Steps between C-alpha positions, in 0.01 A plus 500: 500500500552772243327837503554869440777627730663835573831389349726736698369475854772601744500729805596813302191454281252502788390828658265599779182626338182665625382371834829319563432243227793363307510582130717317247648728233705458181358164390644289222189289446577142418334162497675299770509333838370729778727325750802602290374859481549530878854357511674840524290576810594165652873544438531869590754522781486138616822320589387160631245228429298578813453863392395388153248251639355762735477762224337255258250397765407859582460586132279194446277615787466847346458414131202284404605193303874542566665172606792525740655170387505601133629846589789342694575272203508796261720692746747213502517503120530876467727529804792353309467761225462783750793374705724476194423861407573610859828308499609664171419838656735425790241411765655206685270506802261265682214587267703420189623171649141405588372583152773295334429205727120511485 
């Protein structure tokens, strides 16, 4: 499914707004897959498959239309790119190893 997405949705671009609501800032509007748009949230800080599955499931419960299985698939694809960048930056830790193997 393709639709209008934020385009740069990661934890640093979400703030607490009035009444405790979350507000996404700094969009880069694009036409794309909403499950891909949430991949940075799914990967943020995870270092094993169980954490990723739990995070994807929680996000799918919170975001209407988000599919945990597709989000996990996108995380696996993007994980390799993220892991490579972490490795080049000298991060040889459990998170980097997980990302490169996902």
